[in-house]
C-alpha positions as CSV (number, residue, x, y, z in Angstrom):
1,M,60.5,66.3,216.2
2,T,62.3,69.7,215.3
3,G,61.1,73.3,215.9
4,P,60.2,75.8,213.4
5,R,62.5,76.8,211.0
6,R,63.3,80.6,210.2
7,L,62.6,81.7,206.7
8,G,64.5,84.6,204.9
9,V,68.0,83.8,206.9
10,A,70.7,86.2,205.7
11,R,73.9,84.7,204.8
12,R,77.5,86.2,204.4
13,V,78.2,86.9,201.0
14,A,81.5,88.0,199.3
15,V,80.9,91.5,197.5
16,G,83.4,94.1,195.7
17,A,81.7,97.3,195.9
18,G,82.9,100.6,194.1
19,A,83.8,103.8,196.1
20,D,79.8,104.7,196.1
21,G,78.9,101.4,197.9
22,R,77.4,99.9,194.6
23,P,78.3,96.1,194.6
24,L,80.5,95.4,191.3
25,V,80.9,91.7,192.3
26,V,78.7,89.4,194.0
27,D,80.3,85.8,194.7
28,G,82.8,86.1,192.0
29,L,80.1,87.2,189.5
30,Q,80.5,90.6,187.9
31,V,77.0,92.9,188.6
32,D,75.3,93.7,185.1
33,A,72.7,95.8,186.4
34,V,71.4,97.4,189.9
35,R,67.9,97.0,189.7
36,E,67.0,99.0,193.2
37,S,68.6,100.4,196.1
38,W,67.0,101.2,199.5
39,L,68.0,102.1,203.1
40,V,66.6,100.4,206.1
41,E,67.0,102.2,209.4
42,D,65.0,100.5,212.3
43,R,65.2,99.7,215.8
44,W,67.0,103.0,216.6
45,W,65.5,103.4,219.8
46,T,67.2,100.3,221.0
47,E,70.6,99.0,221.8
48,R,70.7,97.1,218.7
49,P,69.8,99.6,215.9
50,L,69.6,98.1,212.5
51,R,71.1,100.3,209.3
52,R,71.3,98.6,206.0
53,R,71.8,99.5,202.5
54,Y,70.0,96.9,200.4
55,W,70.5,96.4,196.4
56,E,68.9,94.3,194.1
57,V,71.2,93.6,191.4
58,V,71.4,91.3,188.1
59,T,74.7,89.2,187.7
60,V,76.2,89.0,184.0
61,C,75.0,85.0,184.3
62,G,71.3,86.7,184.6
63,R,71.0,85.8,188.4
64,D,68.8,88.3,190.7
65,E,70.3,88.8,193.7
66,V,69.4,90.8,196.8
67,V,72.4,91.7,198.9
68,F,72.7,94.3,201.7
69,H,75.6,96.1,203.6
70,D,75.2,96.2,207.3
71,L,76.3,99.8,208.1
72,I,76.4,99.4,211.4
73,G,78.3,96.0,212.1
74,G,80.2,95.9,208.5
75,G,79.8,93.0,205.9
76,W,77.7,91.8,203.2
77,W,74.8,89.6,203.4
78,R,72.5,87.9,201.1
79,H,69.0,87.3,201.1
80,R,67.3,84.5,199.2
């Protein structure tokens, strides 16, 4: 028997971004459109604050992706 499974685990993703931080390429696929962008700042009162810029994009093949840039630790991540 296994324990509970975590849902919505973020995974590393290769993103090429422009000077303004907007994703231009996600996993080798050109970004056709940005649907939305938002900033999440949480746990600022703890030793492990969270600060992320999320982007909902559509790639040229029509795939909808939600990726975020970790503004504290660096790196790009994908939510599925």
